[in-house]
C-alpha positions in Angstrom: -0.3 1.1 -16.9 2.5 -1.0 -15.5 2.9 -4.7 -16.2 5.3 -6.3 -13.9 3.8 -9.7 -12.9 3.1 -9.9 -9.1 4.8 -6.6 -8.2 3.1 -4.4 -10.7 0.9 -2.8 -8.1 3.9 -2.0 -6.0 5.7 -0.4 -8.9 2.7 1.8 -9.6 2.6 2.7 -5.9 6.3 3.5 -6.0 5.8 5.8 -9.0 2.8 7.6 -7.3 4.8 8.0 -4.1 7.6 9.7 -5.9 5.3 12.0 -7.8 3.6 13.1 -4.7 6.8 13.5 -2.7 8.3 15.6 -5.4 5.3 17.9 -5.5 4.3 17.1 -9.1 0.9 15.8 -8.0 -1.1 16.0 -4.8 -2.9 12.7 -5.1 -3.1 9.5 -7.1 -5.2 6.4 -7.6 -3.3 3.1 -7.8 -5.2 0.0 -9.0 -4.5 -3.6 -9.6 -6.6 -6.4 -11.2 -6.3 -10.1 -11.8 -8.7 -12.1 -13.9 -8.2 -15.8 -14.7 -9.1 -16.0 -18.4 -6.9 -18.9 -19.6 -6.5 -22.3 -18.0 -3.1 -22.7 -19.8 -1.5 -20.4 -17.2 -2.6 -22.6 -14.4 -1.3 -25.7 -16.2 2.1 -23.9 -16.6 2.2 -23.0 -12.9 1.2 -26.6 -12.0 4.1 -27.8 -14.1 6.4 -25.5 -12.2 5.1 -26.9 -8.8 3.7 -23.6 -7.8 0.0 -24.6 -7.3 -1.4 -26.7 -4.4 -3.5 -29.8 -4.9 -5.8 -28.7 -2.1 -8.1 -25.7 -1.5 -5.7 -24.3 1.1 -2.8 -22.0 0.7 -0.5 -22.9 3.7 1.9 -19.9 3.9 5.0 -20.6 6.1 3.8 -24.0 7.1 5.9 -27.1 7.1 3.4 -28.8 4.8 3.1 -25.9 2.4 2.7 -27.2 -1.2 1.9 -24.2 -3.3 -0.9 -21.6 -3.7 -4.4 -21.2 -5.1 -4.9 -18.6 -7.8 -7.5 -15.9 -7.2 -9.3 -13.1 -9.0 -9.6 -9.7 -7.5 -9.6 -5.9 -8.2 -8.4 -3.2 -5.8 -7.8 0.6 -5.9 -5.9 2.6 -3.3 -6.0 6.4 -2.9 -2.7 8.1 -2.1 -2.7 11.7 -1.0 -0.5 14.3 0.6 -1.1 14.3 4.4 -2.0 18.0 4.6 -4.9 17.5 2.2 -6.2 14.2 3.5 -9.7 14.2 5.1 -9.1 10.7 6.4 -5.8 8.8 6.9 -5.3 5.1 7.6 -1.5 5.3 7.7 1.5 7.1 6.3 3.8 5.6 3.8 7.4 6.1 5.0 9.1 4.4 2.1 8.4 2.3 -1.0 11.3 0.5 -2.7 11.3 -1.7 -5.7 14.2 -3.6 -7.2 14.8 -5.8 -10.2 17.6 -8.2 -9.3 18.2 -9.4 -12.8 20.4 -12.2 -11.3 22.1 -14.5 -13.7 22.7 -17.0 -10.9 19.0 -17.9 -10.6 16.4 -19.4 -12.9 13.5 -17.2 -14.0 11.1 -18.0 -11.2 13.7 -18.3 -8.4 14.3 -16.1 -5.3 17.6 -14.2 -4.9 18.2 -13.8 -1.1 21.2 -11.6 -1.4 19.3 -9.0 -3.5 16.4 -9.0 -1.2 18.5 -8.5 1.9 20.1 -5.6 0.2 16.7 -4.1 -0.7 15.4 -4.4 2.9 18.5 -2.8 4.4 18.2 0.1 1.9 14.5 0.6 2.5 14.9 1.1 6.2 18.1 3.0 6.2 16.9 5.5 3.6 13.9 6.5 5.7 15.6 6.4 9.1 13.5 3.6 10.7 15.2 0.9 12.7 13.9 -2.4 11.3 14.0 -3.9 14.8 11.1 -1.6 15.7 8.8 -3.1 13.1 6.0 -5.0 14.8 4.5 -6.9 11.9 5.4 -7.8 8.3 2.7 -8.7 5.8 4.9 -11.1 3.9 4.5 -12.5 0.4 4.0 -16.1 1.7 3.5 -17.9 -1.6 3.3 -21.2 0.3 6.1 -22.7 -1.7 8.2 -24.1 1.1 11.6 -23.2 -0.3 10.6 -19.7 -1.3 8.8 -19.1 2.0 12.1 -20.1 3.8 14.2 -17.8 1.6 11.8 -14.9 2.2 11.6 -15.3 6.0 15.3 -15.9 6.4 15.9 -12.7 4.5 13.5 -10.8 6.9 15.2 -12.4 9.9 18.6 -11.4 8.8 17.6 -7.7 8.6 14.9 -7.4 11.2 15.6 -9.9 13.9 19.0 -8.8 15.2 20.1 -8.4 18.8 18.1 -5.2 19.2 14.8 -6.9 18.7 12.9 -7.2 22.0 9.8 -9.1 20.8 9.2 -11.7 18.0 8.7 -10.3 14.6 5.1 -11.1 13.7 4.5 -12.3 10.1 1.5 -13.4 8.1 0.2 -13.5 4.5 -3.2 -12.6 3.1 -2.6 -15.4 0.5 -3.5 -17.9 3.3 -6.9 -16.2 3.6 -7.7 -15.4 0.0 -5.2 -17.1 -2.3 -2.8 -15.4 -4.7 -4.1 -12.4 -6.7 -0.9 -12.2 -8.8 -1.1 -8.8 -10.6 -3.2 -7.4 -7.8 -1.5 -9.2 -4.9 0.9 -6.5 -3.8 -1.9 -4.0 -3.3 -4.2 -6.5 -1.5 -1.3 -7.2 0.9 -1.1 -3.5 1.6 -4.9 -3.4 2.2 -4.5 -6.1 4.9 -1.7 -4.1 6.5 -3.9 -1.0 6.5 -6.7 -3.0 8.2 -4.2 -4.1 10.9 -3.1 -0.5 11.4 -6.7 0.9 11.5 -8.0 -1.8 13.9 -4.8 -2.2 15.9 -5.3 -6.0 15.4 -3.6 -8.4 12.9 -5.9 -10.8 11.1 -4.8 -14.5 11.5 -2.8 -16.4 9.0 -4.8 -19.5 8.1 -3.8 -23.2 7.5 -0.6 -23.0 9.5 0.1 -26.4 11.2 3.8 -26.3 12.0 6.7 -23.9 11.3 8.7 -24.3 8.1 11.8 -26.3 9.3 14.1 -24.3 7.1 13.5 -21.0 9.0 15.5 -21.0 12.3 13.9 -17.7 13.5 10.5 -19.5 13.8 12.1 -21.9 16.4 14.4 -19.5 18.3 11.7 -17.0 19.3 12.8 -14.2 16.9 9.8 -14.6 14.6 6.2 -15.8 14.9 3.5 -16.6 12.4 0.2 -14.9 13.5 -2.4 -17.7 13.8 -5.0 -15.9 15.9 -6.4 -12.4 15.8 -3.5 -10.6 17.6 -3.1 -7.0 18.9 -0.8 -4.8 17.0 1.5 -3.3 19.6 3.7 -1.1 17.5 3.0 1.6 14.9 5.2 0.5 12.0 4.5 -2.4 9.7 6.2 -3.7 6.5 4.8 -5.2 3.4 6.8 -7.7 1.3 6.5 -8.4 -2.4 8.3 -11.3 -4.1 7.8 -11.4 -7.8 8.0 -14.3 -10.3 10.9 -12.8 -12.3 13.4 -11.2 -9.9 11.3 -8.1 -9.1 11.1 -7.5 -5.4 9.7 -4.7 -3.2 9.0 -3.5 0.3 6.6 -0.9 1.7 6.9 0.7 5.2 3.7 2.1 6.6 3.3 4.0 9.9 0.1 4.1 11.9 -1.9 7.3 11.9 -1.4 8.9 15.2 -4.9 10.3 15.4 -7.3 8.7 18.0 -9.7 6.3 16.3 -13.3 6.0 17.4 -14.6 2.4 17.2 -18.1 3.4 18.3 -21.0 5.0 16.5 -23.1 7.7 18.2 -26.6 6.4 18.1 -28.1 9.3 20.0 -29.1 11.2 16.9 -32.2 11.7 14.9 -30.3 11.2 11.6 -31.1 7.8 10.1 -28.2 5.4 9.9 -27.8 3.0 7.0 -26.3 -0.4 8.0 -25.1 -3.0 5.5 -26.0 -6.5 6.7 -25.3 -9.8 5.0 -25.7 -13.5 5.7 -25.5 -16.7 3.7 -29.0 -17.8 4.8 -32.2 -16.2 6.1 -31.5 -17.7 9.5 -28.0 -16.2 9.7 -29.3 -12.8 8.5 -32.0 -12.8 11.2 -29.3 -13.6 13.8 -27.2 -10.6 12.6 -30.3 -8.3 12.7 -31.2 -9.4 16.3 -27.6 -8.7 17.5 -27.7 -5.3 15.9 -31.0 -4.5 17.6 -29.6 -5.6 20.9 
């Protein structure tokens, strides 16, 4: 069990990655969970100006005013490639870092430390950061922190060698902030993008954060529509509450993926179908039968 606020899941993933890479284990389960038991925590966050007054988490937007807290539970299965029956991507590197800066308050972001971590993450695995197509950023929807995070990414990944804008998004705009489970849920979204070769849209984005020059000069772009993933490397950012930061680099599985199901078989196929009303459920069924 690892307790490390928002980045706890990433620290567990880092530990599992090292154990597998060293040959001490062949596989590992990494889980994270967030349950909101006490309203006092929300009151404290509200006092720190971290929570929004609306029901929208507006990551990277000029009108960002904080996040919504969410509950969730997630488990990832990590395994050596030679034993894997199914692979959604390969972890090229996981790096976690506790800045421990005395220049910042407890909940503040330290840009210098994060830039250092990003450079180390890519140099140590031999991947050029300018080749990364998409970054699933932390995106807490706190305007100042969003700007610090994106400016750190731009410094490392949006240099003269970059040919296309770095695409960024945050699952917090879709589902809220899962806190202790948030880092692993961000990784799950990145894996979905790799598997489907499409990036889910970042929601509630109205205008670029004015403190991020890269959003205005074409070096970086927030994904606001379902967008094709053109490259095979994505990054996942984690920004913690207490100076713990992390970054994961995942490469797309090179195996060809079949998006279709062979229906020319006598074997029964079980389909999971859901709808919020009987009418919607009937519409789904009719589309499947077509």
